[in-house]
C-alpha positions as a printed Julia matrix, in Angstrom:
141×3 Matrix{Float64}:
 -17.46  136.04  234.21
 -15.85  139.19  235.59
 -15.05  139.55  239.27
 -17.71  142.26  239.94
 -20.3   140.05  238.25
 -19.27  137.12  240.45
 -19.43  139.34  243.52
 -22.93  140.57  242.6
 -24.07  137.0   241.99
 -22.75  135.99  245.42
 -24.61  138.88  247.07
 -27.83  137.89  245.26
 -27.47  134.37  246.6
 -26.86  135.64  250.11
 -29.92  137.9   249.92
 -31.99  134.9   248.84
 -30.64  132.92  251.81
 -31.71  135.41  254.48
 -35.01  136.01  252.73
 -35.59  132.24  252.72
 -35.09  132.19  256.5
 -37.53  135.11  256.87
 -40.08  133.46  254.56
 -39.83  130.17  256.47
 -40.51  131.99  259.75
 -43.5   133.81  258.22
 -44.87  130.59  256.74
 -44.94  129.01  260.23
 -46.93  131.9   261.68
 -50.69  132.54  261.48
 -52.0   133.88  258.18
 -52.41  137.46  259.47
 -48.73  137.88  260.35
 -47.78  139.69  257.13
 -50.59  142.19  257.62
 -49.7   142.69  261.3
 -46.05  143.25  260.39
 -47.05  145.71  257.66
 -49.14  147.71  260.12
 -46.39  147.81  262.73
 -43.84  148.92  260.14
 -46.18  151.47  258.57
 -45.96  149.72  255.19
 -48.27  147.92  252.77
 -48.66  144.15  252.89
 -47.09  144.01  249.41
 -43.87  145.47  250.88
 -43.71  142.55  253.32
 -44.3   140.09  250.49
 -41.46  141.65  248.48
 -38.93  141.67  251.31
 -39.84  138.09  252.23
 -39.61  136.72  248.69
 -36.19  135.2   247.87
 -36.84  135.79  244.15
 -36.71  139.59  244.66
 -33.32  141.12  245.3
 -34.78  144.05  247.24
 -32.81  144.08  250.5
 -34.55  144.25  253.84
 -33.74  147.68  255.32
 -31.65  147.36  258.46
 -33.95  149.7   260.42
 -36.76  147.12  260.15
 -34.82  144.1   261.41
 -35.54  144.42  265.15
 -39.23  144.96  264.42
 -39.28  141.87  262.2
 -37.55  139.77  264.88
 -39.94  140.89  267.61
 -43.23  140.76  265.7
 -42.49  137.44  263.97
 -41.04  135.86  267.12
 -37.83  134.52  265.57
 -36.3   131.72  267.62
 -32.66  132.25  268.63
 -31.56  129.75  265.95
 -33.67  131.44  263.25
 -32.36  134.86  264.22
 -28.75  133.63  264.18
 -29.19  132.02  260.74
 -30.84  135.17  259.42
 -28.16  137.5   260.78
 -25.34  135.31  259.48
 -26.8   135.38  255.95
 -27.62  139.1   256.26
 -24.02  139.8   257.24
 -22.73  137.92  254.19
 -25.11  139.76  251.88
 -24.55  143.22  253.35
 -21.23  143.34  255.21
 -21.33  147.15  255.6
 -24.89  147.15  256.97
 -24.48  144.17  259.29
 -22.5   146.23  261.81
 -25.5   148.52  262.23
 -27.94  145.78  263.24
 -27.15  146.0   266.96
 -27.21  149.79  266.82
 -30.7   150.02  265.38
 -32.95  151.67  267.94
 -35.6   149.42  269.37
 -39.15  150.26  268.54
 -42.42  149.77  270.3
 -45.98  149.68  269.07
 -48.77  151.94  270.25
 -52.32  151.02  269.3
 -54.86  153.79  268.85
 -58.6   153.25  268.69
 -60.07  155.69  266.2
 -63.59  156.26  264.93
 -64.53  154.85  261.55
 -64.92  157.89  259.32
 -67.29  156.11  256.95
 -65.01  155.6   253.97
 -61.78  153.8   253.2
 -60.36  156.95  251.67
 -60.98  159.11  254.76
 -59.8   156.35  257.13
 -56.63  155.96  255.04
 -56.0   159.7   255.11
 -56.32  159.77  258.9
 -54.0   156.77  259.24
 -51.41  158.38  256.95
 -51.65  161.66  258.87
 -51.01  159.93  262.2
 -48.08  157.89  260.79
 -46.56  161.04  259.32
 -47.04  162.94  262.58
 -45.34  160.16  264.56
 -42.37  159.98  262.15
 -41.88  163.76  262.25
 -42.18  163.92  266.03
 -39.62  161.14  266.45
 -37.25  162.91  264.06
 -37.56  166.12  266.11
 -36.96  164.28  269.38
 -33.89  162.54  267.97
 -32.37  165.86  266.85
 -31.84  166.77  270.51
 -29.66  163.72  271.17
């Protein structure tokens, strides 16, 4: 086996390790945790299932790590094990973990518009507005 192939195989194993830690944490939480995490991250539940499945080599984006730690209530030992494996899998990204801005959740109570389609459109509009507003505010820094 060539050296790049060995290196890729090692990275795949390291990705599976940190995803296994994440999956174990999720499996200990109430059944609605994946959905709650998806809502907080502005993603679909299937995205959470993919990033928590050790069989998929899709990396967990570094910008979501602090949210994952807070929402899923990682213990200090779980967080340390996760970050150690994450650092092995993504050495260039690992340095950015501490520099990821913290996030907070705001809950809005909205009227039911009478259809899933219209409710989904309103939700998407508000998520898009928030992302764009944050981007504008961060330009001034």
